[in-house]
C-alpha positions as CSV (number, residue, x, y, z in Angstrom):
1,X,18.5,21.3,11.0
2,X,20.8,20.0,8.3
3,X,19.8,20.1,4.7
4,X,17.7,17.4,3.4
5,X,19.3,14.3,2.0
6,X,19.2,14.0,-1.7
7,X,16.4,12.1,-3.3
8,X,18.2,9.5,-5.4
9,X,16.9,7.4,-8.3
10,X,20.4,5.8,-9.0
11,X,20.8,3.4,-6.1
12,X,22.8,0.3,-6.9
13,X,21.9,-3.1,-5.7
14,X,25.1,-3.2,-3.9
15,X,24.3,-0.1,-1.9
16,X,20.9,-1.5,-1.0
17,X,22.5,-4.9,0.1
18,X,25.0,-2.9,2.2
19,X,22.1,-1.0,4.0
20,X,20.1,-4.3,4.5
21,X,23.2,-5.9,6.2
22,X,23.6,-3.1,8.7
23,X,23.2,-3.9,12.4
24,X,19.5,-3.3,13.4
25,X,20.2,-0.2,15.6
26,X,22.4,1.4,12.9
27,X,19.7,0.8,10.3
28,X,17.0,2.4,12.3
29,X,19.2,5.3,13.3
30,X,19.8,6.1,9.7
31,X,16.1,5.7,8.8
32,X,14.8,7.9,11.6
33,X,17.4,10.5,10.5
34,X,16.2,10.6,7.1
35,X,12.6,10.6,8.2
36,X,13.1,13.7,10.3
37,X,14.6,15.6,7.4
38,X,11.5,15.1,5.3
39,X,8.5,14.7,7.7
40,X,7.1,15.5,11.0
41,X,8.2,12.4,13.0
42,X,5.1,12.5,15.1
43,X,2.5,12.6,12.4
44,X,0.9,9.7,10.6
45,X,-1.2,9.9,7.5
46,X,-4.5,8.0,7.9
47,X,-6.2,6.2,5.1
48,X,-9.3,4.0,4.9
49,X,-9.7,1.2,2.4
50,X,-13.0,-0.1,1.2
51,X,-13.9,-3.1,-1.3
52,X,-16.3,-1.5,-3.6
53,X,-16.4,-4.7,-5.8
54,X,-15.4,-7.9,-4.0
55,X,-14.7,-11.3,-5.3
56,X,-14.7,-13.1,-8.7
57,X,-11.4,-12.0,-9.8
58,X,-10.0,-14.2,-12.7
59,X,-6.3,-13.7,-11.7
60,X,-4.3,-16.3,-9.7
61,X,-2.4,-14.2,-7.2
62,X,-1.5,-16.9,-4.6
63,X,-2.2,-14.7,-1.7
64,X,-5.5,-13.4,-2.7
65,X,-8.9,-14.7,-1.2
66,X,-10.8,-12.9,-4.1
67,X,-9.5,-15.2,-6.8
68,X,-12.1,-17.4,-8.4
69,X,-9.5,-20.2,-8.5
70,X,-9.5,-20.7,-4.7
71,X,-12.1,-21.8,-2.2
72,X,-11.7,-19.2,0.5
73,X,-15.5,-18.4,1.3
74,X,-15.2,-15.1,-0.4
75,X,-18.0,-14.9,-3.1
76,X,-18.5,-12.7,-6.0
77,X,-20.4,-9.7,-5.2
78,X,-21.9,-6.8,-7.3
79,X,-20.5,-3.4,-7.1
80,X,-21.4,-1.5,-3.8
81,X,-24.3,1.0,-4.1
82,X,-23.3,4.6,-4.6
83,X,-25.0,5.7,-1.3
84,X,-23.3,2.9,0.7
85,X,-19.9,4.0,-0.6
86,X,-20.5,7.7,0.3
87,X,-21.7,6.6,3.8
88,X,-18.5,4.6,4.4
89,X,-16.5,7.6,3.1
90,X,-18.2,10.0,5.5
91,X,-17.7,7.6,8.3
92,X,-14.0,7.3,7.5
93,X,-13.6,11.1,7.4
94,X,-15.5,11.5,10.8
95,X,-13.0,8.9,12.3
96,X,-10.0,10.9,11.2
97,X,-9.1,9.5,7.8
98,X,-7.9,11.9,5.1
99,X,-7.7,9.5,2.2
100,X,-10.5,7.2,1.1
101,X,-9.2,4.3,-1.0
102,X,-11.7,2.1,-3.1
103,X,-10.7,-1.3,-4.5
104,X,-12.3,-3.5,-7.0
105,X,-11.4,-7.2,-7.8
106,X,-10.9,-6.7,-11.4
107,X,-8.0,-7.8,-13.9
108,X,-8.6,-4.5,-15.6
109,X,-11.8,-2.4,-15.7
110,X,-14.2,-2.2,-18.6
111,X,-15.2,1.3,-20.0
112,X,-18.5,1.2,-18.3
113,X,-16.8,0.3,-14.9
114,X,-14.4,3.1,-15.3
115,X,-17.3,5.5,-15.8
116,X,-19.0,4.2,-12.7
117,X,-15.9,4.8,-10.7
118,X,-15.4,8.2,-12.2
119,X,-18.7,9.1,-10.7
120,X,-17.8,7.7,-7.3
121,X,-14.3,9.4,-7.3
122,X,-16.1,12.9,-8.1
123,X,-18.5,12.5,-5.1
124,X,-15.9,11.3,-2.5
125,X,-13.5,14.1,-3.6
126,X,-16.3,16.6,-3.1
127,X,-16.4,15.5,0.6
128,X,-12.9,16.9,1.0
129,X,-11.1,13.6,1.1
130,X,-8.2,12.5,-0.9
131,X,-9.1,9.7,-3.2
132,X,-7.4,6.6,-4.1
133,X,-8.5,3.6,-6.3
134,X,-7.0,0.2,-7.0
135,X,-8.9,-1.4,-10.0
136,X,-6.2,-3.6,-11.7
137,X,-4.3,-2.7,-14.9
138,X,-5.2,0.6,-16.6
139,X,-4.5,2.0,-20.0
140,X,-3.3,5.6,-20.4
141,X,-6.7,6.7,-21.6
142,X,-8.4,5.1,-18.4
143,X,-5.9,6.7,-16.1
144,X,-6.6,10.1,-17.7
145,X,-10.4,9.6,-17.3
146,X,-9.9,8.8,-13.6
147,X,-7.6,11.8,-13.2
148,X,-10.2,14.1,-14.9
149,X,-12.9,12.8,-12.4
150,X,-10.6,14.0,-9.5
151,X,-8.7,10.9,-8.5
152,X,-5.7,11.7,-6.5
153,X,-3.8,8.4,-6.2
154,X,-3.7,5.0,-7.9
155,X,-2.6,1.9,-6.2
156,X,-0.8,-0.8,-8.1
157,X,1.6,-2.9,-6.1
158,X,4.6,-4.9,-7.5
159,X,4.1,-7.4,-4.6
160,X,7.6,-8.9,-4.8
161,X,10.9,-9.0,-6.7
162,X,10.7,-9.8,-10.5
163,X,12.7,-12.9,-9.8
164,X,10.2,-14.2,-7.3
165,X,7.0,-12.8,-9.0
166,X,6.5,-16.0,-11.2
167,X,6.1,-18.1,-8.0
168,X,3.1,-15.9,-7.0
169,X,1.2,-14.9,-10.1
170,X,1.1,-16.2,-13.6
171,X,-1.9,-14.3,-15.1
172,X,-0.1,-11.0,-15.6
173,X,3.5,-10.2,-15.9
174,X,5.8,-7.9,-14.0
175,X,6.0,-5.7,-17.0
176,X,2.3,-5.5,-17.1
177,X,2.4,-3.9,-13.6
178,X,5.3,-1.5,-14.5
179,X,3.2,-0.5,-17.6
180,X,0.3,0.4,-15.6
181,X,2.5,2.5,-13.2
182,X,3.8,4.3,-16.2
183,X,0.4,5.0,-17.4
184,X,-0.8,6.2,-14.1
185,X,2.1,8.6,-13.7
186,X,1.9,9.9,-17.3
187,X,-1.7,10.8,-16.6
188,X,-0.6,13.0,-13.6
189,X,-1.9,10.7,-10.9
190,X,0.2,10.1,-7.8
191,X,1.3,6.5,-7.3
192,X,0.8,4.2,-4.5
193,X,3.0,1.2,-4.9
194,X,4.7,-1.3,-2.6
195,X,4.8,-5.0,-1.8
196,X,4.0,-8.0,0.5
197,X,6.4,-9.4,2.9
198,X,5.9,-13.1,3.7
199,X,5.3,-14.7,0.3
200,X,8.0,-17.2,0.8
201,X,10.6,-14.8,-0.6
202,X,14.2,-14.5,0.4
203,X,16.0,-11.3,1.7
204,X,17.3,-11.0,-1.9
205,X,13.7,-10.6,-3.2
206,X,13.0,-7.8,-0.6
207,X,16.2,-6.0,-1.5
208,X,15.4,-6.3,-5.2
209,X,11.8,-5.1,-4.8
210,X,12.9,-2.0,-2.9
211,X,15.7,-1.4,-5.4
212,X,13.1,-1.5,-8.2
213,X,10.7,1.1,-6.5
214,X,13.8,3.3,-5.6
215,X,15.0,3.4,-9.2
216,X,11.8,4.3,-10.7
217,X,11.9,7.7,-12.6
218,X,9.8,9.0,-9.7
219,X,9.4,7.4,-6.4
220,X,5.9,6.2,-5.5
221,X,4.2,8.9,-3.4
222,X,2.9,6.2,-1.0
223,X,4.8,2.9,-0.4
224,X,2.4,0.4,1.3
225,X,4.4,-2.5,3.1
226,X,2.0,-5.4,3.6
227,X,2.5,-8.4,5.8
228,X,0.9,-11.5,4.2
229,X,-2.4,-12.3,5.7
230,X,-2.6,-16.1,5.3
231,X,-6.2,-17.1,4.2
232,X,-7.2,-20.8,4.2
233,X,-7.8,-22.0,0.6
234,X,-5.1,-19.9,-1.0
235,X,-1.7,-21.5,-2.0
236,X,0.3,-19.3,0.6
237,X,-1.7,-20.5,3.6
238,X,0.7,-22.1,6.0
239,X,3.8,-20.2,4.7
240,X,6.5,-19.5,7.3
241,X,5.7,-16.3,9.3
242,X,7.9,-13.3,8.9
243,X,10.3,-12.5,11.6
244,X,9.0,-9.1,13.1
245,X,12.4,-7.5,13.2
246,X,12.9,-8.5,9.5
247,X,9.7,-6.7,8.7
248,X,10.9,-3.6,10.6
249,X,14.1,-3.6,8.5
250,X,12.0,-3.4,5.4
251,X,10.2,-0.3,6.6
252,X,13.6,1.3,7.5
253,X,15.1,0.4,4.1
254,X,12.0,1.8,2.3
255,X,12.4,5.0,4.3
256,X,16.1,5.5,3.5
257,X,15.6,4.7,-0.2
258,X,12.6,6.8,-0.8
259,X,12.9,9.6,1.8
260,X,10.0,11.7,0.6
261,X,7.5,9.0,0.2
262,X,4.9,8.1,2.8
263,X,5.7,4.5,4.0
264,X,2.5,2.7,5.0
265,X,1.7,0.0,7.4
266,X,-0.9,-1.8,5.5
267,X,-2.3,-5.4,5.6
268,X,-1.2,-7.8,8.4
269,X,-1.5,-5.4,11.4
270,X,-3.7,-7.8,13.3
271,X,-0.7,-10.1,13.6
272,X,1.6,-7.3,14.8
273,X,2.1,-6.5,18.4
274,X,1.9,-3.0,19.5
275,X,5.5,-3.1,20.2
276,X,6.2,-4.2,16.6
277,X,4.1,-1.4,15.2
278,X,5.9,1.1,17.4
279,X,9.3,-0.1,15.9
280,X,7.9,0.4,12.5
281,X,6.9,4.0,13.2
282,X,10.4,4.5,14.8
283,X,11.9,3.0,11.5
284,X,10.1,5.5,9.3
285,X,6.5,4.4,8.8
286,X,4.2,7.4,8.7
287,X,1.0,6.2,7.1
288,X,-1.5,3.5,8.1
289,X,-4.8,1.9,7.1
290,X,-7.5,2.7,9.6
291,X,-10.8,0.8,9.9
292,X,-11.7,-2.8,10.7
293,X,-11.4,-4.3,7.2
294,X,-8.9,-4.0,4.4
295,X,-10.9,-5.3,1.3
296,X,-11.7,-8.8,2.7
297,X,-9.2,-9.2,5.6
298,X,-9.3,-7.9,9.2
299,X,-7.6,-4.8,10.4
300,X,-7.3,-3.6,14.0
301,X,-10.3,-1.9,15.6
302,X,-10.3,1.9,15.2
303,X,-10.4,2.5,19.0
304,X,-7.3,0.3,19.5
305,X,-5.5,2.3,16.8
306,X,-6.4,5.5,18.4
307,X,-5.2,4.2,21.7
308,X,-2.0,3.0,20.2
309,X,-1.2,6.4,18.5
310,X,-2.0,8.2,21.7
311,X,0.3,5.9,23.7
312,X,3.1,6.7,21.2
313,X,2.4,10.4,21.1
314,X,1.6,10.2,17.5
315,X,-1.2,12.3,15.8
316,X,-3.0,12.3,12.4
317,X,-1.3,14.1,9.6
318,X,-3.6,17.0,8.4
319,X,-5.4,16.6,5.1
320,X,-3.5,17.7,2.0
321,X,-6.4,19.6,0.5
């Protein structure tokens, strides 16, 4: 096997544009070549995502059914009981998940909420699962507290390009997101950061988003690529659907630009055919969310995912710890 390709952080926009314009087959060939240098091409990391605190978010993210600003049928709920969270974590582990991700619909957690989550993280970690949390913006002190509790990953997506971002969110800035990523990384946590395809963005925005991620001082350890799940009542309901091959191109670009990162198929898989998902794995996706819900939106049934992986000859990646 040839030596691994260099992990670069100095990609230029022109270079990313050149990759984005490659013929489809050539792009996938390059992505798969890179993938094989860094990963077992037949292994997929399995994560499960649970909404531990649902609804009532004060932000105005135009895609999100949990915002208090939109009538989507998602109400404000209290934080899930500890025993219920642990039951979900054990069930996820029994189904083959190696990472348990917990989400809360907050702009940023209060000190009491950080302590509540720290307790959950410690107990989930004790089960032998990797832990991930997405709780909104974090200060450096909050990130360190979660790290001390045993948190492995923190998810904080950029969502889209800095240019398109103001069309999607007004209640926090792009720099706010970058600051949280810096705080998380400085605390020694692994970073999970990606975006959403289908927000009414142009190809330029997809290129610029991936360029931003690929030129961070350290690439995200996990790069979730979401396809917009359109929810009635949100401003983005009715947005033009993404061409499946364009989505596969984004996966391939992420794989080439961030060769040592896990690239995750995240939200929107219920609208993807098995053939589209197969192309995504061929293009370098090697992680997926497993379980019948992602926060408040549907996900394929676990038995369907197991059957798909078996048909493709893919197997779950072993736990990291």
